[in-house]
N, C-alpha and C positions, 0 to 999 in steps of 0.2 A: 542542453538538448531540449527541443520543443516537441511536445506531444499534442497533436490536434485531436480533440475529443469528440468532434462532430463531423458529419459528412457534408459535402457541398450540397446546397439546397435543402438541408435539414431544417425543420421547424423547431425553434427553441423558445423557451419561456424566460421571463425576467429572472435574473440571478443565476442562470445556467452558465457553467464554465465551458467556454468554447475551445480554449487551448491553454496549455500549461508550459511556460517557458518564454524566452525572449526572442525567439526566432521569427515571430509574426507580428504584424502591426494591426491594431484595431481600426475599424472605420464604420461609418454609419451609426447605428444604435448599439455598437459594441464599445467597451472601454477597458482600459488596463487597470488592474488592481495588483500592485507589486508584479509578480511574474505570471499572473493569470489574465486572460482575456475573457470578459464576462458580458453576457447579454443584458442590455438595459431594459428591453421590452420584448414583447412577443414579436417574432420576426422570422425571416428566412435567411439562412447563412449563404453567403457567396464567397467562395475561396478563390482567389486569383493571385498566383505567385506567392508573395509573402504577405498578402493582405487578406485579412478576415473581415469581411463587411457584413453587417447585419441590416437587412432591409425590413423596416417595420411593415407589418401586415395591416395596421390601422394607424391613422394619424392625419393631422392637418398639414397643409403645405407650408413649409418654412422657406421664404424667399432667399435666394442667394444671388450675388452679382453674376451676371452673364447668363442666368437662366432664361430660356425662351418660354414665354407664357402666353396664354390666350386670355382675353378679357373683353368686357362690354362697356362701352362709354355710357356713363350714368349722368354726367353733368358737365357743363361747359363754363369755364371761368373767363376772366379777362385775358389770362395768359396761357391757358391750356385746358386739359380735360381730366376729369376724375374717372378712373377706370375700375370697375368691379372685376377682380380676378379670383374671387373666392376666399380672400383673406379676411382678417378681422377688421381691416380698414381698407379704404379705397387707395389705389395707386394713383400717382400723378404723372401725367404725360404733358410736358410743357411744349409750347409751340416751337421753341428752339430745338427740342429733341425729336420733333416729328420727322425731320429728314426732308423738309421741303426746301424753301428758299435758303440760300447760303447765309443770309443775315438773320435767319430764324424768325423773321416777321411774317405773320399771316394776318391779312386785314380782317377777314371774317372767318373765325375758327369753325363755325357751323357749316361752311362750304367744303371743309376738308373732312371733318369727322363730326357726326351728329349723335344725339342720344339714341342708344340702341345699336349703334354700329359695333361690329365685332372686329377685333384687331389681334394680330400677332405682334408681340413686342418683346424687348429684352430688358431684364432688370439691370438698370444703370447704377442705382445706388440704394442701399438699405440703411436706413437710419434707425436709431433705437426705437423700440416698441413696434418693429416691423413696418415702419412707414417706408413706402417704396416709391422710388422715382424710376420711370420707364424711358426707353428710347425706341424709336422706330427708324433709326438712321442706318441700321445694318442690312445686309442682303437678306431678302426673303421676308422682311418684316413689313406688313402691309395691312390694309383693310381687307377683311374676308367677306365676300358677297356670296349669296345663295348658300347652299349646303345646309348641314344640320350640326348642332352642337350636342355632345353628350359629356357627362361628367363621371370620372372614375376616381377611386381613392388614389391620391398622389403617390403613396408608397408603391403602388402597383405599376406605375408608369414604366420603370425599367423592364419589367416583364413584358409589357405591351410592346415596347420598342424592340426588345430582344438584343442579343449581342451584335454589335455593329449594325443595328437596324434590321436584323434578319426577320424578326417576327412581323413588324409593321410592313416591311417590303413584301412579304408573302401575302398579306391581306390586300395590299394595293394591287399587286399583280393579278390576284385571283378575281377581284371585284372590279378592276379598272376604275377605282376611286382614288381621288386625291385626298390624302389624310395628313393633318398636321396635329401632332401631339404636344401639348404644352406640359412643361414640368409641373404645373399646378394642377394637373389632372383634368383640364378641359381639353376636349378633342373636337376638331372640325373635320367633317367628312362631306365630300362632294363628288358625285358621280353622274354620268349621263343617264344611267338607268336607276330609277328610284328603288327598284327591288334589290339591286346590288348594294345600294347605300344601306338598306336594312340588313343585308347579309354582313356587311362590314361592321355595323353596330352590334349585331348579335355575336360576332366573332370576338370583338373587343370585350364585350361583357362576359363572354365565356372565359377569356384569358384572366379577367379580373377575378372571376369566381374560382378558377383553378390555379391561381398564381403560385400556390404553395406546392403544386403537384410536380413530381419528377416526370420526365418525358413529355413535357408540355408541348413542345414543338410538334411532335408526332401526333398528339391528340388534336391539336388545332389544325394540322394539315388534313387529317381525316375528316374533321368537322367541316372544313372549307370544301373539300372534294364532294361531300354529300350535298352541301347547300348550293354550290354552283353547278353541280352536275357534270364534273369532269375530273379526270385523273391527272396524276403527275403535277399537282400544285407544288410550286417551289417556293 
């Protein structure tokens, strides 16, 4: 018989026992030691079905295959682009993985992406030492023009997105902004009204600040209603 020793969304410390027994599986920053599930670091518990996941409250982004991330082109080579995504090393986007011509050839790479351009891309390959290859061949992956970039702690990204995208959808609807959240904690925001862009930024920063708080959705809903001056934000 398994006994869960913490509540959903509880904040726990390294070494704390989260569950006793074999009925649950650990995920995230939680691990199993014999019949116990233990917190590896400071984080917030997420219990879903038979899964006990620990979301770190602090930490660097660890790239994983298929993650959608945002980055900035930092240099151009003969075959592709180096992209700064906030990791310890630059990621590489080759001309073949850009998603342009079928044969992967681009005569002048700078006419496609230049230094300083912001892109949304997908992690295609992760080599040892977190060397990352990117692709822009999938749907929605593109150069991002205009708008603003902000950076949040990568472990807070799930709270900013919300369950099935509920939190970020609420911000989009209330501010009429287009928002793209990278798993690496870089977020692009663009709206027709600069004041609403600021509201969106403030709201995201509020979520980051209160990520450990229970009832976060209601708190953010109230915050948005005050900032945009209307009720019934959904």
